[in-house]
FITORSE-484017 format. One record per residue: residue in three letters; x, y, z of N, C-alpha, C, CB in turn. Coordinates in steps of 0.2 Angstrom, whole numbers, padded with zeros to 4 digits, always signed. Glycine has a CB too. Example, Ala and Ser with C-alpha at 12.3 -4.5 7.8 and 13.67 -1.06 7.14 Angstrom:
% residues 2
ALA+0066-0028+0039+0062-0022+0039+0066-0016+0039+0057-0022+0045;SER+0064-0011+0035+0068-0005+0036+0064+0000+0039+0070-0003+0029;
% end
This chain:
% residues 169
MET-0132-0278-0096-0134-0271-0096-0138-0270-0102-0128-0267-0095;THR-0143-0266-0101-0147-0265-0107-0144-0259-0111-0154-0262-0104;ASN-0147-0259-0117-0144-0254-0122-0145-0247-0119-0148-0255-0128;LEU-0151-0246-0116-0152-0239-0113-0147-0237-0108-0159-0238-0111;ALA-0145-0242-0103-0141-0241-0098-0134-0240-0100-0141-0247-0093;LEU-0132-0243-0106-0125-0243-0109-0124-0236-0112-0124-0248-0114;ARG-0129-0234-0115-0129-0227-0118-0129-0221-0113-0135-0226-0123;ASN-0132-0222-0108-0132-0217-0102-0125-0217-0099-0138-0219-0097;GLN-0122-0223-0098-0115-0223-0095-0110-0220-0100-0113-0231-0094;LYS-0111-0221-0106-0106-0217-0111-0107-0210-0111-0107-0220-0118;LEU-0114-0208-0110-0115-0201-0110-0112-0197-0104-0123-0199-0110;ALA-0113-0201-0098-0110-0199-0092-0103-0198-0092-0112-0203-0086;ILE-0099-0203-0095-0092-0202-0096-0090-0196-0100-0089-0209-0099;ARG-0094-0195-0106-0092-0190-0111-0093-0183-0107-0097-0190-0117;LEU-0099-0182-0103-0100-0176-0100-0095-0175-0094-0107-0176-0096;ALA-0092-0180-0091-0087-0179-0086-0081-0177-0089-0086-0186-0082;VAL-0079-0180-0095-0073-0178-0099-0073-0171-0101-0072-0183-0105;ILE-0079-0169-0103-0080-0162-0106-0079-0157-0100-0087-0161-0109;ALA-0082-0159-0094-0082-0155-0088-0075-0154-0086-0086-0158-0082;LEU-0071-0159-0086-0064-0159-0084-0060-0155-0089-0061-0166-0084;LEU-0061-0155-0095-0058-0151-0100-0059-0144-0099-0060-0153-0107;MET-0066-0142-0098-0068-0135-0097-0064-0133-0090-0075-0135-0096;PHE-0064-0137-0085-0060-0134-0079-0053-0133-0081-0061-0140-0073;GLY-0050-0138-0084-0043-0137-0086-0041-0131-0090-0040-0143-0090;PHE-0046-0130-0095-0045-0124-0099-0046-0117-0095-0051-0124-0105;GLY-0051-0117-0091-0052-0111-0086-0046-0110-0082-0058-0112-0082;TYR-0043-0115-0079-0037-0115-0075-0031-0113-0079-0035-0122-0072;ALA-0030-0115-0085-0024-0113-0089-0025-0106-0093-0023-0118-0094;LEU-0031-0103-0092-0033-0097-0096-0029-0091-0094-0040-0095-0095;SER-0028-0090-0087-0024-0084-0085-0017-0084-0087-0024-0084-0077;PRO-0013-0090-0086-0006-0089-0089-0006-0089-0097-0002-0096-0087;MET-0011-0092-0100-0011-0092-0107-0012-0084-0110-0016-0096-0110;TYR-0017-0081-0106-0018-0074-0108-0012-0070-0107-0024-0071-0103;GLY-0008-0071-0101-0002-0067-0100+0003-0068-0105+0001-0069-0093;ALA+0004-0074-0107+0009-0076-0112+0007-0073-0119+0010-0083-0113;PHE+0000-0073-0121-0002-0071-0127-0001-0063-0127-0010-0073-0128;CYS-0003-0060-0122-0002-0052-0122+0005-0050-0123-0005-0049-0116;LYS+0010-0054-0119+0017-0053-0119+0020-0054-0126+0021-0057-0114;ALA+0017-0059-0130+0020-0061-0136+0018-0056-0141+0017-0068-0138;LEU+0012-0053-0140+0010-0047-0145+0012-0040-0143+0002-0047-0145;GLY+0015-0040-0137+0017-0033-0135+0012-0029-0132+0021-0030-0140;ILE+0007-0032-0130+0001-0028-0127+0000-0030-0120-0005-0029-0131;ASP+0005-0030-0116+0005-0032-0109+0002-0027-0105+0012-0033-0106;GLN-0005-0025-0106-0008-0020-0102-0011-0023-0096-0014-0018-0106;ALA-0011-0029-0095-0013-0032-0088-0008-0031-0083-0014-0040-0089;GLN-0002-0029-0084+0003-0028-0079+0004-0020-0079+0009-0032-0081;ALA+0001-0016-0083+0002-0009-0083+0001-0006-0076-0002-0005-0088;SER+0005-0001-0074+0004+0002-0068-0002+0008-0068+0010+0005-0065;ILE-0005+0009-0063-0010+0014-0064-0007+0021-0063-0016+0013-0058;THR-0001+0022-0061+0002+0028-0060+0008+0029-0065+0005+0029-0053;GLN+0010+0035-0067+0015+0036-0072+0019+0041-0070+0012+0037-0079;SER+0026+0040-0070+0031+0045-0068+0032+0049-0075+0037+0043-0065;GLY+0033+0055-0075+0034+0059-0081+0027+0061-0084+0038+0055-0086;ALA+0021+0059-0081+0015+0061-0084+0014+0068-0083+0009+0056-0081;ALA+0009+0071-0087+0008+0078-0086+0001+0079-0084+0009+0082-0093;LEU+0000+0084-0080-0007+0086-0077-0008+0093-0079-0007+0085-0069;ARG-0014+0094-0082-0017+0101-0084-0020+0104-0077-0022+0101-0089;LEU-0016+0110-0075-0019+0113-0069-0023+0119-0071-0013+0115-0064;GLU-0029+0120-0069-0033+0126-0070-0034+0130-0064-0040+0124-0074;PHE-0033+0136-0064-0034+0140-0058-0040+0144-0059-0028+0145-0057;ASP-0045+0144-0054-0051+0147-0054-0052+0152-0048-0057+0142-0054;THR-0055+0157-0049-0055+0162-0043-0062+0165-0043-0050+0168-0045;ASN-0064+0167-0037-0071+0170-0036-0070+0174-0029-0077+0165-0036;VAL-0075+0178-0028-0075+0183-0022-0082+0182-0019-0074+0190-0024;ALA-0082+0182-0013-0088+0181-0009-0093+0187-0010-0087+0180-0001;SER-0099+0186-0010-0104+0192-0011-0103+0197-0006-0111+0189-0010;GLY-0103+0204-0009-0102+0209-0004-0095+0211-0003-0106+0208+0002;VAL-0090+0208-0005-0083+0209-0003-0081+0214-0009-0079+0203-0003;PRO-0078+0220-0007-0076+0225-0012-0069+0223-0015-0077+0232-0010;ALA-0068+0218-0018-0061+0216-0020-0062+0211-0027-0057+0212-0015;THR-0057+0211-0030-0057+0206-0036-0050+0202-0035-0057+0210-0043;ILE-0051+0196-0038-0045+0192-0039-0045+0189-0046-0045+0186-0034;GLN-0039+0189-0049-0038+0186-0056-0032+0182-0056-0038+0192-0061;ALA-0033+0176-0059-0027+0171-0060-0024+0174-0067-0030+0164-0061;LEU-0018+0176-0066-0014+0178-0071-0011+0172-0076-0008+0183-0069;ASP-0010+0167-0072-0008+0161-0076-0014+0156-0075-0001+0158-0073;ALA-0019+0156-0078-0025+0153-0077-0024+0145-0079-0031+0155-0081;VAL-0020+0143-0084-0019+0136-0085-0012+0135-0086-0023+0134-0092;GLN-0010+0129-0083-0003+0127-0084-0002+0120-0084+0001+0130-0077;MET+0003+0117-0087+0004+0110-0087+0010+0109-0082+0007+0108-0095;ALA+0008+0104-0078+0013+0102-0073+0015+0095-0074+0009+0102-0066;LYS+0022+0094-0073+0025+0087-0074+0025+0084-0067+0032+0088-0078;ALA+0025+0077-0067+0026+0073-0061+0033+0075-0058+0025+0066-0063;GLY+0033+0077-0052+0039+0078-0048+0041+0085-0049+0044+0074-0050;GLY+0037+0089-0053+0039+0096-0055+0036+0101-0050+0037+0098-0062;VAL+0038+0108-0051+0036+0113-0047+0032+0118-0052+0042+0117-0043;VAL+0026+0120-0049+0022+0125-0053+0022+0131-0049+0015+0122-0055;LYS+0022+0137-0052+0022+0144-0049+0016+0147-0053+0028+0148-0049;ALA+0011+0149-0049+0005+0153-0053+0005+0160-0049-0001+0149-0052;ARG+0003+0165-0053+0002+0172-0051-0005+0174-0051+0006+0177-0055;PHE-0007+0178-0046-0014+0180-0045-0013+0188-0044-0018+0177-0040;LEU-0018+0192-0046-0019+0199-0045-0025+0200-0041-0019+0203-0052;LEU-0023+0203-0035-0028+0205-0030-0029+0213-0030-0027+0203-0023;VAL-0036+0215-0030-0037+0222-0030-0042+0224-0025-0039+0224-0038;ASN-0041+0228-0021-0046+0231-0016-0049+0237-0020-0042+0234-0009;THR-0056+0236-0021-0059+0241-0025-0063+0246-0021-0064+0237-0030;SER-0061+0246-0014-0065+0251-0010-0059+0256-0008-0068+0247-0004;ASP-0062+0261-0004-0057+0267-0002-0056+0266+0005-0061+0274-0003;GLN-0057+0259+0008-0055+0257+0015-0050+0252+0015-0062+0256+0019;PRO-0046+0251+0020-0042+0245+0020-0046+0239+0021-0037+0245+0026;LEU-0044+0233+0018-0048+0227+0018-0044+0221+0020-0051+0226+0011;LYS-0046+0217+0025-0043+0211+0027-0047+0205+0024-0044+0211+0035;LEU-0043+0201+0020-0045+0196+0016-0042+0189+0018-0045+0197+0009;ARG-0045+0184+0017-0042+0177+0017-0045+0173+0011-0045+0173+0024;ALA-0040+0170+0008-0041+0166+0002-0042+0159+0004-0036+0166-0004;ILE-0048+0156+0002-0050+0149+0004-0049+0145-0002-0057+0149+0007;PRO-0044+0140-0002-0043+0135-0007-0047+0129-0007-0035+0133-0007;SER-0048+0127-0013-0052+0120-0014-0049+0117-0021-0059+0121-0014;PHE-0049+0110-0021-0047+0106-0026-0053+0103-0029-0041+0102-0024;ALA-0052+0102-0036-0057+0097-0040-0053+0094-0045-0063+0101-0043;PRO-0053+0087-0045-0057+0083-0040-0053+0083-0034-0057+0076-0043;VAL-0056+0081-0028-0054+0081-0022-0047+0078-0021-0059+0079-0017;ARG-0046+0072-0024-0040+0068-0023-0034+0072-0026-0041+0062-0027;ALA-0035+0077-0030-0030+0081-0033-0026+0085-0027-0032+0086-0038;ALA-0029+0086-0021-0026+0089-0016-0020+0084-0013-0031+0090-0010;GLY-0021+0078-0014-0015+0074-0012-0009+0073-0017-0018+0067-0011;LEU-0011+0076-0023-0005+0076-0028-0002+0082-0028-0008+0074-0034;LEU-0004+0088-0025-0002+0094-0026+0000+0097-0019-0006+0099-0030;GLN+0006+0098-0017+0008+0101-0011+0010+0108-0011+0014+0097-0008;LYS+0006+0112-0007+0008+0120-0008+0014+0121-0004+0002+0124-0005;LEU+0019+0124-0007+0025+0126-0004+0025+0133-0001+0031+0125-0009;GLU+0022+0137-0006+0021+0144-0004+0014+0146-0007+0026+0149-0007;CYS+0010+0150-0002+0003+0151-0005+0001+0158-0001-0002+0145-0003;PHE-0002+0162-0005-0005+0168-0002-0011+0166+0003-0007+0173-0007;CYS-0013+0160+0002-0019+0158+0006-0017+0156+0013-0023+0152+0003;PHE-0010+0155+0015-0008+0153+0021-0010+0159+0027-0001+0152+0021;ASP-0010+0165+0025-0011+0170+0030-0017+0175+0028-0005+0174+0031;GLU-0019+0179+0032-0023+0185+0031-0020+0190+0027-0027+0188+0037;LEU-0023+0193+0022-0020+0198+0018-0024+0205+0020-0021+0196+0010;VAL-0020+0210+0020-0022+0216+0021-0021+0221+0015-0019+0220+0028;LEU-0026+0223+0012-0025+0227+0006-0027+0234+0008-0029+0224+0000;GLN-0023+0239+0007-0025+0246+0008-0030+0248+0003-0018+0250+0008;ALA-0033+0254+0004-0038+0257-0001-0035+0257-0008-0040+0264+0002;ASN-0039+0254-0012-0037+0254-0020-0031+0250-0021-0037+0261-0022;GLU-0028+0246-0017-0022+0243-0018-0022+0237-0023-0018+0241-0011;ARG-0017+0236-0027-0017+0231-0032-0010+0227-0030-0016+0233-0039;ARG-0011+0220-0029-0005+0216-0027-0005+0210-0030-0006+0215-0019;GLU+0001+0208-0033+0002+0202-0036+0004+0197-0031+0007+0202-0042;VAL+0001+0191-0030+0003+0186-0026+0004+0179-0029-0003+0185-0020;THR+0007+0175-0026+0009+0168-0029+0007+0162-0025+0016+0168-0031;VAL+0007+0157-0029+0006+0150-0026+0011+0146-0029-0001+0147-0026;VAL+0015+0142-0025+0020+0137-0028+0018+0130-0026+0027+0139-0025;LEU+0017+0126-0031+0015+0119-0029+0020+0114-0031+0009+0118-0033;LEU+0021+0109-0027+0025+0103-0029+0021+0098-0031+0030+0101-0023;VAL+0022+0095-0037+0018+0090-0040+0021+0083-0038+0018+0091-0048;ALA+0016+0078-0036+0018+0072-0034+0023+0068-0039+0012+0067-0033;ASP+0027+0064-0037+0031+0060-0042+0027+0056-0046+0037+0056-0038;GLN+0022+0053-0044+0018+0048-0048+0011+0051-0048+0017+0041-0044;LEU+0008+0052-0055+0002+0054-0056-0003+0049-0059+0002+0060-0061;PRO-0009+0048-0057-0013+0043-0060-0014+0045-0067-0020+0043-0056;ALA-0014+0039-0071-0014+0040-0078-0021+0043-0081-0013+0033-0082;GLU-0026+0041-0077-0033+0044-0079-0034+0051-0077-0038+0039-0076;MET-0030+0054-0073-0032+0061-0071-0028+0066-0076-0029+0062-0064;GLY-0032+0068-0080-0029+0073-0085-0029+0080-0083-0033+0072-0092;ALA-0033+0082-0078-0034+0089-0076-0036+0090-0069-0038+0093-0081;ALA-0034+0095-0066-0036+0097-0059-0037+0104-0059-0031+0094-0054;THR-0042+0106-0055-0043+0113-0054-0042+0115-0047-0051+0115-0056;LEU-0038+0121-0046-0037+0124-0039-0041+0130-0039-0029+0125-0038;SER-0045+0131-0035-0050+0137-0034-0048+0141-0028-0057+0135-0035;TYR-0048+0147-0029-0048+0152-0023-0054+0156-0022-0041+0156-0023;SER-0056+0156-0016-0062+0161-0015-0060+0166-0010-0068+0156-0012;LEU-0061+0172-0012-0059+0178-0007-0065+0179-0002-0057+0184-0011;GLN-0063+0180+0004-0068+0181+0009-0065+0187+0014-0070+0175+0013;ALA-0070+0191+0016-0068+0196+0021-0067+0193+0028-0073+0202+0021;VAL-0062+0195+0031-0061+0193+0038-0065+0197+0043-0053+0193+0040;GLU-0069+0194+0047-0073+0197+0052-0070+0203+0056-0076+0192+0057;GLY-0074+0208+0057-0071+0214+0060-0068+0219+0056-0066+0212+0066;THR-0069+0218+0049-0066+0223+0044-0072+0226+0040-0061+0220+0040;SER-0070+0231+0037-0076+0234+0032-0076+0230+0026-0074+0241+0031;
% end
């Protein structure tokens, strides 16, 4: 064998050994990473994306459709909700006209996935509301918070929009 052929053969063997070592290192990396994180107490790779006992900031927003002679105000505009807990929020409805008024409150959630985390047990939005002339009425919503809350969701907004029901003044 010539000198050049011998050097090429040695180089090929070295490259094959390096490739095998790289493959072995890559294969062993995952268990080594897990052991390393566990040894340091930073086992974040196994952390759950949900937390029981987590808190959620609930914000209540209100608005009234254009031309509806009424007001709505969240008396408890911001509340902290614990996972698995119950939240009760109060609202003040006022008919600002001198005629009876039939209203419906339309709820919405932001972000949308918050709707799956908050179950309405009691809500003034379930039925039509009839407010007499210049009547003021306090109404409530009672929410059951999910047992598990996503760790990254720090706040949710529940918005109510008052709308007049057709066939009323």
